[in-house]
Each structure stands twice: as C-alpha cells, then as structure tokens.
DRENLUMPA-305317 format. One record per residue (C-alpha): x, y, z; residue in one letter. Coordinates in steps of 0.1 Angstrom, whole numbers, padded with zeros to 4 digits, always signed. Example, Ala and Ser with C-alpha at 12.3 -4.5 7.8 and 13.67 -1.06 7.14 Angstrom:
BEGIN
+0123-0045+0078a
+0137-0011+0071s
***
This chain:
BEGIN
+0169-0148-0327m
+0131-0145-0310k
+0140-0165-0283k
+0166-0146-0273v
+0143-0110-0280i
+0116-0135-0256l
+0141-0141-0225l
+0156-0104-0229f
+0117-0092-0225v
+0109-0119-0201l
+0140-0111-0177s
+0132-0073-0174i
+0092-0079-0167l
+0110-0103-0141m
+0131-0079-0130s
+0104-0059-0123g
+0083-0083-0106f
+0112-0097-0079l
+0121-0056-0075r
+0085-0054-0060a
+0091-0084-0037q
+0119-0066-0019t
+0118-0050+0009y
+0130-0005+0013s
+0121+0009+0039d
+0113+0045+0039f
+0102+0077+0063t
+0070+0101+0051l
+0049+0128+0060q
+0018+0122+0070d
-0011+0149+0069l
+0003+0169+0099e
+0038+0170+0087g
+0052+0140+0116n
+0076+0115+0098d
+0061+0080+0095v
+0087+0048+0091t
+0080+0019+0076l
+0102-0005+0098s
+0085+0014+0131k
+0053+0006+0120l
+0065-0027+0114l
+0074-0035+0152e
+0036-0036+0157k
+0026-0060+0134g
+0018-0065+0095p
+0012-0032+0072v
-0008-0033+0042f
+0007-0003+0024m
-0018+0009-0004s
-0007+0037-0027f
-0039+0057-0040w
-0049+0091-0053a
-0079+0118-0046t
-0089+0109-0087w
-0089+0071-0081c
-0124+0059-0077s
-0115+0026-0069p
-0088+0037-0044c
-0118+0056-0026k
-0132+0021-0025e
-0109+0002-0009e
-0104+0027+0017m
-0133+0023+0027k
-0133-0012+0027k
-0101-0019+0043v
-0109+0009+0072n
-0128-0020+0084d
-0105-0045+0084v
-0079-0018+0100y
-0106-0010+0129e
-0112-0043+0137k
-0076-0058+0139y
-0058-0028+0146k
-0054-0041+0181s
-0036-0069+0177q
-0011-0049+0153g
-0021-0049+0117f
-0015-0014+0098v
-0036+0001+0067y
-0010+0027+0058l
-0025+0046+0030a
+0008+0062+0007i
-0008+0094-0011n
+0007+0095-0054q
-0014+0134-0059d
+0008+0159-0072n
+0012+0192-0055q
-0014+0205-0070k
-0041+0183-0055s
-0025+0175-0022v
-0047+0201+0000s
-0076+0183-0009k
-0066+0145+0008v
-0062+0163+0048k
-0104+0173+0035s
-0112+0141+0022f
-0096+0122+0050i
-0111+0140+0072t
-0149+0138+0061a
-0146+0103+0062q
-0135+0100+0092s
-0106+0072+0084y
-0083+0071+0116n
-0053+0052+0098f
-0018+0068+0088p
-0020+0082+0056v
+0012+0099+0043v
+0027+0117+0011f
+0046+0101-0015d
+0042+0138-0039s
+0076+0127-0059d
+0067+0089-0060k
+0099+0078-0045r
+0081+0049-0027v
+0061+0039-0051f
+0088+0035-0076e
+0116+0018-0052a
+0082-0007-0048y
+0079-0014-0086s
+0047+0007-0085g
+0020-0002-0113r
+0004+0017-0135d
-0034+0006-0123e
-0046+0018-0088m
-0048+0013-0060p
-0015-0006-0059y
-0008-0021-0026a
+0017-0044-0008l
+0009-0066+0025f
+0043-0066+0043i
+0049-0091+0075g
+0065-0084+0105k
+0093-0101+0093n
+0094-0072+0066k
+0086-0102+0040e
+0061-0090+0011i
+0034-0116+0016l
+0012-0101-0011s
+0006-0077-0041v
-0024-0057-0050h
-0034-0042-0080t
-0067-0026-0087g
-0094-0031-0061f
-0133-0046-0066k
-0156-0051-0036s
-0151-0079-0022g
-0112-0080-0022d
-0109-0070+0011e
-0124-0102+0022a
-0092-0117+0008k
-0074-0088+0024i
-0088-0101+0059e
-0080-0138+0052e
-0044-0121+0048e
-0047-0102+0078v
-0058-0128+0095k
-0031-0152+0090a
+0001-0127+0091a
-0017-0121+0127l
-0021-0162+0132g
-0060-0159+0140i
-0082-0186+0122k
***
C-alpha cells in the first residue's frame, strides 16, 4: 500500500514537472497596452521569461542582473521577458518601477496568473523558463541569488551558439 501511495504522489509531482517542460504560446499586454506574443519573440531568438512581482526582492535582483545580459545579447536575438504577477491593486506600481530603473526589456502583465499556471509556476519567485528559438524549454530557474546571472549568461551564449 505504501508503494502505491508513493507512486501516486510521485506521478502527481512528475506531472507538474513535465507540464512545466511544455511550450505554450500566449499573448499578454505590455506597459503601454500593446500585445506581446511569445511565438513572435521567439522568431528573433531565445527568450528568458521570468515571472516576478514588485514585492519580490529576489525578482528585483534578477531583473537588475539579467538586464545586463539582455543588453549584451539583445542585438543577437536574445529577449528577456519580465512577466508581472502583481494583483490589480498593485499593477500601478509596475510601470513606475520599470521606468525608474531605466529597463528596456519587454514587461507584460499576467494578473490573472493564466500564463504562470500554464507553465506550472512555482511558489518561490522569481520563476523563470529559458525557451529556445525552436520552442524547446532549455531550463527552468526558481528563485535568484547573486551569481545566478553567470549561469543564465552561459545558457544564453549556448542558445545563441556563442563560445
């Protein structure tokens, strides 16, 4: 009986993990109300999409560090897509935060968490997925600590074919 329960629990855990490994296209609105579609971004190159919120300190650290990677490789097709998870009451803070930091990467809103759930979002934020141009999920990142940007940059270089 214990084996059956263990297998059942493992199958539930694995189904969530496997769902996170499946590409799902979406269109969300950016800070200006324009539609941004993931498949259109992938036409340019790989996309590092990160779910974040204004209340999340590790998210803000990730944005600062990955922004440098974005600036370095955006001309080669790399896109850093910040997907905001704030609720309707706090979304007004998002645009002023992004503007104050002078970030130029695309920022979109997923206030109903539809996309977050489609990608099996985890409780620990930021939650990020790196998707290759061929729509394959190359890696999943949960949380952020200083130094993680080096691993992300290596993944970007590999996806762009840079040695």
